[in-house]
C-alpha positions as CSV (number, residue, x, y, z in Angstrom):
1,M,-38.2,14.7,0.0
2,E,-40.9,13.7,-2.4
3,A,-41.6,17.4,-3.1
4,I,-38.3,17.6,-5.0
5,L,-39.2,14.6,-7.2
6,E,-42.7,15.9,-7.8
7,K,-41.3,18.8,-9.9
8,Y,-40.1,16.4,-12.5
9,K,-42.5,14.7,-15.0
10,T,-41.5,13.1,-18.2
11,V,-42.6,15.1,-21.3
12,Q,-43.3,13.4,-24.6
13,Q,-42.6,15.2,-27.9
14,K,-46.3,15.7,-28.6
15,E,-46.8,17.4,-25.2
16,V,-44.1,20.1,-25.7
17,K,-45.5,23.7,-25.3
18,V,-42.2,25.4,-24.6
19,W,-38.8,24.8,-26.3
20,F,-36.3,26.2,-23.8
21,K,-33.0,27.5,-25.3
22,A,-30.5,25.9,-23.0
23,A,-27.1,26.8,-24.5
24,S,-25.0,26.5,-27.6
25,V,-23.9,23.0,-28.6
26,E,-20.3,23.8,-27.8
27,K,-21.1,24.4,-24.1
28,F,-21.8,20.6,-23.7
29,P,-19.0,18.1,-23.4
30,K,-18.9,15.4,-26.1
31,D,-20.0,12.0,-24.7
32,G,-20.9,13.6,-21.4
33,G,-23.4,15.8,-19.6
34,A,-23.9,19.2,-18.1
35,C,-26.7,20.7,-16.0
36,V,-29.0,23.6,-17.0
37,K,-31.7,25.3,-14.9
38,Y,-35.3,25.7,-16.1
39,K,-37.5,27.5,-13.7
40,D,-37.0,25.7,-10.4
41,R,-35.7,22.5,-12.0
42,Q,-32.2,21.2,-12.7
43,I,-32.0,19.3,-16.0
44,A,-29.1,17.0,-17.1
45,V,-28.3,17.3,-20.8
46,F,-26.2,14.8,-22.5
47,N,-24.4,15.0,-25.8
48,F,-24.0,11.3,-26.7
49,E,-21.6,12.1,-29.6
50,R,-20.9,8.4,-30.3
51,K,-24.6,7.8,-31.1
52,K,-25.1,11.3,-32.6
53,K,-28.0,11.9,-30.2
54,W,-28.9,14.3,-27.4
55,Y,-30.8,13.5,-24.2
56,A,-32.2,15.4,-21.3
57,C,-33.5,14.2,-17.9
58,Q,-33.9,15.3,-14.3
59,N,-30.6,16.0,-12.6
60,V,-31.8,14.8,-9.2
61,C,-31.0,11.2,-8.3
62,P,-34.2,9.5,-6.9
63,H,-32.1,7.5,-4.5
64,K,-30.1,10.1,-2.6
65,L,-32.0,13.2,-3.9
66,E,-28.7,14.8,-4.9
67,M,-28.3,16.9,-8.1
68,V,-25.7,14.7,-9.7
69,I,-27.1,12.8,-12.7
70,S,-25.4,15.2,-15.2
71,R,-22.0,14.1,-13.8
72,G,-22.8,10.4,-14.5
73,M,-21.1,8.2,-17.1
74,I,-23.0,7.5,-20.2
75,G,-23.0,4.3,-22.2
76,D,-25.3,1.7,-23.6
77,E,-26.8,-1.6,-22.7
78,K,-27.8,-3.8,-25.6
79,G,-28.2,-0.6,-27.7
80,L,-30.2,1.3,-25.1
81,P,-28.5,4.6,-24.1
82,K,-28.1,4.9,-20.3
83,V,-26.5,7.1,-17.6
84,A,-25.0,5.8,-14.3
85,C,-25.5,7.9,-11.2
86,P,-22.0,8.9,-10.0
87,M,-23.1,8.3,-6.3
88,H,-24.3,4.8,-6.4
89,K,-23.8,3.6,-10.0
90,K,-27.5,2.8,-10.5
91,T,-28.3,3.1,-14.2
92,F,-31.2,4.8,-16.0
93,S,-32.4,4.7,-19.6
94,L,-31.8,8.1,-21.3
95,E,-34.8,7.4,-23.6
96,T,-37.5,6.3,-21.1
97,G,-36.0,7.2,-17.7
98,E,-36.5,3.6,-16.5
99,N,-34.2,2.4,-13.7
100,L,-32.3,-0.4,-15.4
101,N,-31.4,-2.0,-12.1
102,G,-35.1,-2.3,-11.3
103,D,-34.9,-1.1,-7.7
104,L,-35.6,2.7,-8.0
105,H,-38.3,4.9,-9.5
106,A,-37.7,6.1,-13.1
107,I,-36.3,9.5,-13.8
108,A,-38.1,12.1,-15.9
109,T,-36.9,12.6,-19.5
110,Y,-37.4,15.5,-21.9
111,P,-37.3,15.9,-25.7
112,V,-34.2,17.6,-27.1
113,K,-33.7,19.3,-30.4
114,I,-30.8,21.1,-32.0
115,E,-31.5,24.2,-34.1
116,D,-29.0,26.7,-35.4
117,N,-26.2,25.2,-33.2
118,F,-28.3,25.6,-30.0
119,V,-29.7,23.0,-27.7
120,Y,-33.4,23.2,-26.9
121,I,-35.2,21.2,-24.2
122,G,-39.0,20.6,-24.5
123,F,-41.3,21.3,-21.5
124,S,-45.1,21.0,-21.2
125,E,-45.3,24.4,-19.3
């Protein structure tokens, strides 16, 4: 159980060593998410069109350990972008990964950049 979660660690912009080319911008739904695979990890990528921002985080829910976060609804809470797990509706900050309900561990987040109409996700290895 914990072995799954141990694969996922938040990466800060300054820690990025690899920019993984995930897919073209058009492959991601507007104001929604999709899942991409990097090595042995599933990463949820969100095109938050209303805010003109992109976010990436682990796809595994820390509650049920299911790969479902990319299918969650996105929105904001007092200006803070968030995603709600589709299984139990717990919400997580897309910026920091913090569980906004306060009863679960945070999820890992990753930097995202858009270059030449492609989405890149930053990893430390």
